[in-house]
All heavy atoms as TSV, in Angstrom:
chain	resi	resn	atom	element	x	y	z
A	1	MET	N	N	-111.471	96.282	73.095
A	1	MET	CA	C	-112.591	96.653	72.246
A	1	MET	C	C	-113.838	95.938	72.726
A	1	MET	O	O	-113.781	94.763	73.071
A	1	MET	CB	C	-112.306	96.256	70.793
A	1	MET	CG	C	-111.538	97.262	70.001
A	1	MET	SD	S	-111.686	97.043	68.231
A	1	MET	CE	C	-110.544	95.735	67.921
A	2	ASN	N	N	-114.937	96.642	72.686
A	2	ASN	CA	C	-116.186	96.015	73.078
A	2	ASN	C	C	-116.826	95.320	71.867
A	2	ASN	O	O	-116.332	95.389	70.749
A	2	ASN	CB	C	-117.137	97.027	73.721
A	2	ASN	CG	C	-117.510	98.158	72.793
A	2	ASN	OD1	O	-117.364	98.049	71.586
A	2	ASN	ND2	N	-117.992	99.240	73.356
A	3	GLY	N	N	-117.956	94.655	72.106
A	3	GLY	CA	C	-118.598	93.861	71.065
A	3	GLY	C	C	-119.056	94.664	69.870
A	3	GLY	O	O	-118.908	94.231	68.727
A	4	SER	N	N	-119.627	95.850	70.104
A	4	SER	CA	C	-120.129	96.640	68.972
A	4	SER	C	C	-118.986	97.170	68.108
A	4	SER	O	O	-119.132	97.277	66.890
A	4	SER	CB	C	-120.997	97.789	69.477
A	4	SER	OG	O	-120.255	98.674	70.277
A	5	THR	N	N	-117.848	97.455	68.715
A	5	THR	CA	C	-116.703	97.926	67.944
A	5	THR	C	C	-116.147	96.795	67.085
A	5	THR	O	O	-115.782	97.005	65.927
A	5	THR	CB	C	-115.611	98.476	68.878
A	5	THR	OG1	O	-116.183	99.470	69.723
A	5	THR	CG2	C	-114.472	99.084	68.106
A	6	LYS	N	N	-116.100	95.575	67.635
A	6	LYS	CA	C	-115.640	94.422	66.850
A	6	LYS	C	C	-116.594	94.136	65.700
A	6	LYS	O	O	-116.171	93.820	64.590
A	6	LYS	CB	C	-115.521	93.191	67.743
A	6	LYS	CG	C	-114.342	93.233	68.672
A	6	LYS	CD	C	-114.256	91.958	69.475
A	6	LYS	CE	C	-113.106	92.022	70.450
A	6	LYS	NZ	N	-112.993	90.800	71.253
A	7	THR	N	N	-117.884	94.265	65.962
A	7	THR	CA	C	-118.878	94.052	64.910
A	7	THR	C	C	-118.711	95.087	63.801
A	7	THR	O	O	-118.763	94.753	62.618
A	7	THR	CB	C	-120.298	94.121	65.495
A	7	THR	OG1	O	-120.418	93.144	66.518
A	7	THR	CG2	C	-121.341	93.889	64.434
A	8	MET	N	N	-118.509	96.328	64.182
A	8	MET	CA	C	-118.322	97.394	63.198
A	8	MET	C	C	-117.052	97.155	62.385
A	8	MET	O	O	-117.030	97.369	61.176
A	8	MET	CB	C	-118.261	98.747	63.909
A	8	MET	CG	C	-118.255	99.915	63.004
A	8	MET	SD	S	-119.878	100.179	62.327
A	8	MET	CE	C	-119.727	101.856	61.808
A	9	GLY	N	N	-115.998	96.699	63.027
A	9	GLY	CA	C	-114.761	96.379	62.311
A	9	GLY	C	C	-114.960	95.245	61.321
A	9	GLY	O	O	-114.481	95.298	60.189
A	10	GLY	N	N	-115.690	94.217	61.746
A	10	GLY	CA	C	-115.981	93.101	60.842
A	10	GLY	C	C	-116.834	93.539	59.664
A	10	GLY	O	O	-116.612	93.105	58.520
A	11	LEU	N	N	-117.804	94.397	59.922
A	11	LEU	CA	C	-118.648	94.930	58.858
A	11	LEU	C	C	-117.820	95.750	57.877
A	11	LEU	O	O	-118.007	95.653	56.659
A	11	LEU	CB	C	-119.754	95.789	59.466
A	11	LEU	CG	C	-120.735	96.431	58.497
A	11	LEU	CD1	C	-121.584	95.367	57.821
A	11	LEU	CD2	C	-121.617	97.419	59.228
A	12	THR	N	N	-116.893	96.522	58.376
A	12	THR	CA	C	-116.048	97.344	57.513
A	12	THR	C	C	-115.163	96.480	56.629
A	12	THR	O	O	-115.040	96.728	55.422
A	12	THR	CB	C	-115.191	98.300	58.360
A	12	THR	OG1	O	-116.059	99.106	59.159
A	12	THR	CG2	C	-114.335	99.197	57.499
A	13	VAL	N	N	-114.559	95.454	57.203
A	13	VAL	CA	C	-113.704	94.559	56.418
A	13	VAL	C	C	-114.543	93.796	55.388
A	13	VAL	O	O	-114.143	93.660	54.228
A	13	VAL	CB	C	-112.933	93.589	57.346
A	13	VAL	CG1	C	-112.221	92.516	56.548
A	13	VAL	CG2	C	-111.941	94.364	58.199
A	14	GLY	N	N	-115.710	93.317	55.806
A	14	GLY	CA	C	-116.582	92.612	54.869
A	14	GLY	C	C	-117.034	93.499	53.728
A	14	GLY	O	O	-117.093	93.072	52.570
A	15	THR	N	N	-117.339	94.743	54.037
A	15	THR	CA	C	-117.749	95.679	52.999
A	15	THR	C	C	-116.595	96.005	52.058
A	15	THR	O	O	-116.797	96.189	50.860
A	15	THR	CB	C	-118.302	96.973	53.633
A	15	THR	OG1	O	-119.313	96.616	54.580
A	15	THR	CG2	C	-118.891	97.893	52.603
A	16	LEU	N	N	-115.373	96.045	52.575
A	16	LEU	CA	C	-114.206	96.249	51.725
A	16	LEU	C	C	-114.074	95.110	50.725
A	16	LEU	O	O	-113.815	95.331	49.539
A	16	LEU	CB	C	-112.935	96.364	52.567
A	16	LEU	CG	C	-111.614	96.430	51.799
A	16	LEU	CD1	C	-111.588	97.664	50.895
A	16	LEU	CD2	C	-110.439	96.436	52.757
A	17	VAL	N	N	-114.262	93.887	51.188
A	17	VAL	CA	C	-114.189	92.725	50.298
A	17	VAL	C	C	-115.269	92.818	49.220
A	17	VAL	O	O	-115.008	92.587	48.029
A	17	VAL	CB	C	-114.309	91.414	51.108
A	17	VAL	CG1	C	-114.467	90.214	50.200
A	17	VAL	CG2	C	-113.102	91.249	52.025
A	18	LEU	N	N	-116.498	93.164	49.632
A	18	LEU	CA	C	-117.590	93.283	48.667
A	18	LEU	C	C	-117.345	94.416	47.663
A	18	LEU	O	O	-117.620	94.255	46.469
A	18	LEU	CB	C	-118.912	93.502	49.396
A	18	LEU	CG	C	-119.460	92.303	50.152
A	18	LEU	CD1	C	-120.709	92.703	50.935
A	18	LEU	CD2	C	-119.760	91.163	49.210
A	19	ALA	N	N	-116.846	95.542	48.126
A	19	ALA	CA	C	-116.575	96.666	47.224
A	19	ALA	C	C	-115.484	96.300	46.221
A	19	ALA	O	O	-115.577	96.653	45.039
A	19	ALA	CB	C	-116.168	97.901	48.027
A	20	THR	N	N	-114.479	95.584	46.693
A	20	THR	CA	C	-113.410	95.146	45.790
A	20	THR	C	C	-113.944	94.160	44.763
A	20	THR	O	O	-113.641	94.266	43.567
A	20	THR	CB	C	-112.263	94.512	46.599
A	20	THR	OG1	O	-111.796	95.461	47.554
A	20	THR	CG2	C	-111.115	94.104	45.692
A	21	ALA	N	N	-114.748	93.201	45.214
A	21	ALA	CA	C	-115.328	92.224	44.287
A	21	ALA	C	C	-116.234	92.911	43.272
A	21	ALA	O	O	-116.223	92.567	42.080
A	21	ALA	CB	C	-116.107	91.167	45.066
A	22	TYR	N	N	-117.014	93.879	43.704
A	22	TYR	CA	C	-117.887	94.625	42.806
A	22	TYR	C	C	-117.061	95.357	41.753
A	22	TYR	O	O	-117.398	95.353	40.569
A	22	TYR	CB	C	-118.729	95.618	43.610
A	22	TYR	CG	C	-119.656	96.464	42.765
A	22	TYR	CD1	C	-120.922	95.999	42.443
A	22	TYR	CD2	C	-119.267	97.713	42.305
A	22	TYR	CE1	C	-121.786	96.768	41.666
A	22	TYR	CE2	C	-120.116	98.488	41.528
A	22	TYR	CZ	C	-121.377	98.012	41.216
A	22	TYR	OH	O	-122.211	98.762	40.449
A	23	SER	N	N	-115.972	95.983	42.187
A	23	SER	CA	C	-115.137	96.735	41.258
A	23	SER	C	C	-114.457	95.821	40.248
A	23	SER	O	O	-114.277	96.192	39.091
A	23	SER	CB	C	-114.076	97.542	42.015
A	23	SER	OG	O	-114.699	98.544	42.779
A	24	VAL	N	N	-114.080	94.618	40.675
A	24	VAL	CA	C	-113.428	93.674	39.767
A	24	VAL	C	C	-114.448	93.084	38.798
A	24	VAL	O	O	-114.200	92.973	37.596
A	24	VAL	CB	C	-112.705	92.556	40.563
A	24	VAL	CG1	C	-112.259	91.438	39.652
A	24	VAL	CG2	C	-111.519	93.139	41.318
A	25	ALA	N	N	-115.612	92.687	39.302
A	25	ALA	CA	C	-116.610	92.015	38.483
A	25	ALA	C	C	-117.294	92.965	37.509
A	25	ALA	O	O	-117.528	92.607	36.357
A	25	ALA	CB	C	-117.655	91.349	39.368
A	26	LEU	N	N	-117.633	94.134	37.960
A	26	LEU	CA	C	-118.338	95.081	37.100
A	26	LEU	C	C	-117.387	96.205	36.722
A	26	LEU	O	O	-116.490	96.016	35.938
A	26	LEU	CB	C	-119.598	95.586	37.802
A	26	LEU	CG	C	-120.614	94.484	38.180
A	26	LEU	CD1	C	-121.709	95.032	39.052
A	26	LEU	CD2	C	-121.171	93.832	36.939
A	27	GLU	N	N	-117.568	97.331	37.288
A	27	GLU	CA	C	-116.626	98.420	37.069
A	27	GLU	C	C	-116.555	99.249	38.342
A	27	GLU	O	O	-117.453	99.212	39.172
A	27	GLU	CB	C	-117.036	99.299	35.896
A	27	GLU	CG	C	-118.349	100.020	36.100
A	27	GLU	CD	C	-118.735	100.855	34.906
A	27	GLU	OE1	O	-118.580	100.387	33.765
A	27	GLU	OE2	O	-119.196	101.979	35.134
A	28	SER	N	N	-115.479	99.952	38.496
A	28	SER	CA	C	-115.295	100.755	39.693
A	28	SER	C	C	-116.358	101.849	39.750
A	28	SER	O	O	-116.611	102.539	38.769
A	28	SER	CB	C	-113.897	101.367	39.702
A	28	SER	OG	O	-113.677	102.044	40.908
A	29	ASN	N	N	-116.987	101.972	40.891
A	29	ASN	CA	C	-118.028	102.971	41.092
A	29	ASN	C	C	-117.591	103.854	42.260
A	29	ASN	O	O	-117.368	103.375	43.368
A	29	ASN	CB	C	-119.353	102.275	41.397
A	29	ASN	CG	C	-120.500	103.231	41.509
A	29	ASN	OD1	O	-120.323	104.429	41.698
A	29	ASN	ND2	N	-121.706	102.710	41.399
A	30	GLY	N	N	-117.502	105.146	42.000
A	30	GLY	CA	C	-117.046	106.082	43.024
A	30	GLY	C	C	-117.926	106.101	44.258
A	30	GLY	O	O	-117.435	106.274	45.375
A	31	TRP	N	N	-119.243	105.912	44.085
A	31	TRP	CA	C	-120.155	105.933	45.225
A	31	TRP	C	C	-119.934	104.743	46.151
A	31	TRP	O	O	-120.083	104.855	47.372
A	31	TRP	CB	C	-121.606	105.974	44.766
A	31	TRP	CG	C	-121.969	107.327	44.237
A	31	TRP	CD1	C	-122.212	107.646	42.946
A	31	TRP	CD2	C	-122.104	108.541	44.990
A	31	TRP	NE1	N	-122.494	108.991	42.843
A	31	TRP	CE2	C	-122.440	109.559	44.080
A	31	TRP	CE3	C	-121.973	108.855	46.337
A	31	TRP	CZ2	C	-122.647	110.873	44.484
A	31	TRP	CZ3	C	-122.184	110.165	46.731
A	31	TRP	CH2	C	-122.509	111.158	45.813
A	32	VAL	N	N	-119.574	103.597	45.577
A	32	VAL	CA	C	-119.291	102.421	46.402
A	32	VAL	C	C	-118.093	102.698	47.294
A	32	VAL	O	O	-118.118	102.437	48.503
A	32	VAL	CB	C	-119.035	101.174	45.522
A	32	VAL	CG1	C	-118.534	100.009	46.342
A	32	VAL	CG2	C	-120.302	100.798	44.764
A	33	TRP	N	N	-117.040	103.263	46.710
A	33	TRP	CA	C	-115.844	103.541	47.488
A	33	TRP	C	C	-116.052	104.705	48.455
A	33	TRP	O	O	-115.518	104.697	49.559
A	33	TRP	CB	C	-114.657	103.799	46.557
A	33	TRP	CG	C	-114.271	102.515	45.904
A	33	TRP	CD1	C	-114.501	102.159	44.613
A	33	TRP	CD2	C	-113.654	101.391	46.526
A	33	TRP	NE1	N	-114.051	100.884	44.403
A	33	TRP	CE2	C	-113.528	100.389	45.552
A	33	TRP	CE3	C	-113.198	101.127	47.816
A	33	TRP	CZ2	C	-112.946	99.150	45.830
A	33	TRP	CZ3	C	-112.626	99.896	48.093
A	33	TRP	CH2	C	-112.510	98.924	47.106
A	34	PHE	N	N	-116.845	105.687	48.058
A	34	PHE	CA	C	-117.167	106.785	48.968
A	34	PHE	C	C	-117.906	106.246	50.196
A	34	PHE	O	O	-117.603	106.612	51.335
A	34	PHE	CB	C	-118.020	107.844	48.261
A	34	PHE	CG	C	-118.471	108.947	49.169
A	34	PHE	CD1	C	-117.588	109.930	49.563
A	34	PHE	CD2	C	-119.778	108.982	49.630
A	34	PHE	CE1	C	-118.008	110.952	50.412
A	34	PHE	CE2	C	-120.205	110.004	50.474
A	34	PHE	CZ	C	-119.315	110.990	50.862
A	35	GLY	N	N	-118.867	105.364	49.966
A	35	GLY	CA	C	-119.610	104.757	51.074
A	35	GLY	C	C	-118.695	103.960	51.983
A	35	GLY	O	O	-118.826	103.998	53.214
A	36	TRP	N	N	-117.739	103.242	51.381
A	36	TRP	CA	C	-116.825	102.455	52.199
A	36	TRP	C	C	-115.921	103.370	53.029
A	36	TRP	O	O	-115.655	103.087	54.199
A	36	TRP	CB	C	-115.964	101.522	51.342
A	36	TRP	CG	C	-115.118	100.668	52.227
A	36	TRP	CD1	C	-115.486	99.530	52.859
A	36	TRP	CD2	C	-113.775	100.947	52.632
A	36	TRP	NE1	N	-114.448	99.076	53.640
A	36	TRP	CE2	C	-113.389	99.917	53.519
A	36	TRP	CE3	C	-112.863	101.948	52.334
A	36	TRP	CZ2	C	-112.126	99.876	54.096
A	36	TRP	CZ3	C	-111.607	101.902	52.919
A	36	TRP	CH2	C	-111.259	100.874	53.786
A	37	VAL	N	N	-115.462	104.455	52.448
A	37	VAL	CA	C	-114.606	105.396	53.189
A	37	VAL	C	C	-115.372	105.990	54.368
A	37	VAL	O	O	-114.831	106.116	55.476
A	37	VAL	CB	C	-114.056	106.494	52.253
A	37	VAL	CG1	C	-113.425	107.634	53.039
A	37	VAL	CG2	C	-113.050	105.898	51.283
A	38	VAL	N	N	-116.643	106.347	54.153
A	38	VAL	CA	C	-117.462	106.876	55.249
A	38	VAL	C	C	-117.604	105.830	56.349
A	38	VAL	O	O	-117.469	106.128	57.542
A	38	VAL	CB	C	-118.842	107.339	54.726
A	38	VAL	CG1	C	-119.787	107.643	55.864
A	38	VAL	CG2	C	-118.673	108.543	53.818
A	39	LEU	N	N	-117.874	104.580	55.969
A	39	LEU	CA	C	-117.969	103.493	56.946
A	39	LEU	C	C	-116.656	103.286	57.686
A	39	LEU	O	O	-116.640	103.105	58.911
A	39	LEU	CB	C	-118.394	102.197	56.249
A	39	LEU	CG	C	-118.540	100.957	57.114
A	39	LEU	CD1	C	-119.632	101.152	58.161
A	39	LEU	CD2	C	-118.853	99.747	56.255
A	40	ALA	N	N	-115.546	103.325	56.969
A	40	ALA	CA	C	-114.231	103.157	57.604
A	40	ALA	C	C	-113.936	104.288	58.585
A	40	ALA	O	O	-113.411	104.054	59.680
A	40	ALA	CB	C	-113.140	103.090	56.534
A	41	MET	N	N	-114.314	105.516	58.228
A	41	MET	CA	C	-114.095	106.640	59.133
A	41	MET	C	C	-114.954	106.509	60.387
A	41	MET	O	O	-114.490	106.824	61.498
A	41	MET	CB	C	-114.367	107.956	58.413
A	41	MET	CG	C	-113.297	108.278	57.398
A	41	MET	SD	S	-113.575	109.707	56.313
A	41	MET	CE	C	-114.425	110.869	57.274
A	42	ALA	N	N	-116.180	106.021	60.227
A	42	ALA	CA	C	-117.039	105.797	61.392
A	42	ALA	C	C	-116.443	104.714	62.289
A	42	ALA	O	O	-116.483	104.825	63.518
A	42	ALA	CB	C	-118.443	105.408	60.943
A	43	THR	N	N	-115.880	103.681	61.674
A	43	THR	CA	C	-115.252	102.606	62.451
A	43	THR	C	C	-114.038	103.120	63.213
A	43	THR	O	O	-113.858	102.815	64.394
A	43	THR	CB	C	-114.838	101.450	61.522
A	43	THR	OG1	O	-116.004	100.989	60.833
A	43	THR	CG2	C	-114.234	100.311	62.300
A	44	VAL	N	N	-113.212	103.906	62.550
A	44	VAL	CA	C	-112.026	104.477	63.209
A	44	VAL	C	C	-112.437	105.364	64.375
A	44	VAL	O	O	-111.829	105.307	65.451
A	44	VAL	CB	C	-111.156	105.247	62.193
A	44	VAL	CG1	C	-110.099	106.076	62.884
A	44	VAL	CG2	C	-110.514	104.284	61.207
A	45	SER	N	N	-113.489	106.146	64.189
A	45	SER	CA	C	-113.934	107.004	65.294
A	45	SER	C	C	-114.497	106.178	66.450
A	45	SER	O	O	-114.307	106.519	67.621
A	45	SER	CB	C	-114.955	108.020	64.811
A	45	SER	OG	O	-116.146	107.397	64.423
A	46	MET	N	N	-115.165	105.052	66.140
A	46	MET	CA	C	-115.639	104.172	67.215
A	46	MET	C	C	-114.476	103.565	67.985
A	46	MET	O	O	-114.512	103.478	69.213
A	46	MET	CB	C	-116.501	103.034	66.642
A	46	MET	CG	C	-117.928	103.406	66.386
A	46	MET	SD	S	-118.895	101.989	65.872
A	46	MET	CE	C	-119.029	101.087	67.404
A	47	VAL	N	N	-113.445	103.139	67.268
A	47	VAL	CA	C	-112.278	102.552	67.920
A	47	VAL	C	C	-111.587	103.597	68.784
A	47	VAL	O	O	-111.220	103.329	69.934
A	47	VAL	CB	C	-111.308	101.968	66.868
A	47	VAL	CG1	C	-109.979	101.593	67.492
A	47	VAL	CG2	C	-111.933	100.760	66.192
A	48	ALA	N	N	-111.429	104.796	68.265
A	48	ALA	CA	C	-110.773	105.867	69.033
A	48	ALA	C	C	-111.591	106.225	70.268
A	48	ALA	O	O	-111.025	106.456	71.339
A	48	ALA	CB	C	-110.568	107.098	68.150
A	49	THR	N	N	-112.890	106.256	70.131
A	49	THR	CA	C	-113.747	106.590	71.260
A	49	THR	C	C	-113.741	105.495	72.322
A	49	THR	O	O	-113.708	105.769	73.517
A	49	THR	CB	C	-115.189	106.826	70.785
A	49	THR	OG1	O	-115.171	107.837	69.778
A	49	THR	CG2	C	-116.080	107.279	71.911
A	50	SER	N	N	-113.726	104.238	71.880
A	50	SER	CA	C	-113.759	103.139	72.855
A	50	SER	C	C	-112.439	103.037	73.621
A	50	SER	O	O	-112.431	102.609	74.764
A	50	SER	CB	C	-114.065	101.819	72.151
A	50	SER	OG	O	-112.994	101.400	71.345
A	51	HIS	N	N	-111.334	103.454	73.002
A	51	HIS	CA	C	-110.047	103.401	73.690
A	51	HIS	C	C	-109.869	104.568	74.665
A	51	HIS	O	O	-109.130	104.468	75.620
A	51	HIS	CB	C	-108.886	103.386	72.699
A	51	HIS	CG	C	-108.704	102.068	72.034
A	51	HIS	ND1	N	-108.546	100.891	72.721
A	51	HIS	CD2	C	-108.655	101.730	70.731
A	51	HIS	CE1	C	-108.404	99.895	71.887
A	51	HIS	NE2	N	-108.473	100.371	70.654
A	52	SER	N	N	-110.531	105.672	74.395
A	52	SER	CA	C	-110.354	106.848	75.246
A	52	SER	C	C	-111.226	106.795	76.496
A	52	SER	O	O	-111.041	107.568	77.410
A	52	SER	CB	C	-110.654	108.122	74.450
A	52	SER	OG	O	-112.011	108.172	74.105
A	53	VAL	N	N	-112.197	105.885	76.511
A	53	VAL	CA	C	-113.112	105.807	77.663
A	53	VAL	C	C	-112.562	104.908	78.725
A	53	VAL	O	O	-111.788	104.101	78.653
A	53	VAL	CB	C	-114.501	105.324	77.213
A	53	VAL	CG1	C	-115.398	105.043	78.406
A	53	VAL	CG2	C	-115.110	106.325	76.306
């Protein structure tokens, strides 16, 4: 994995932690989880693309 893919993975994991903390502290918000899923899908596509090159 290159540097940008590792950064994106770290951002995705960090955002997962924040989304979970937000849901526990306040209330679950569908938009927060939708945003995280979009970010996770972008990360997966970056990982798949970096491995195929």
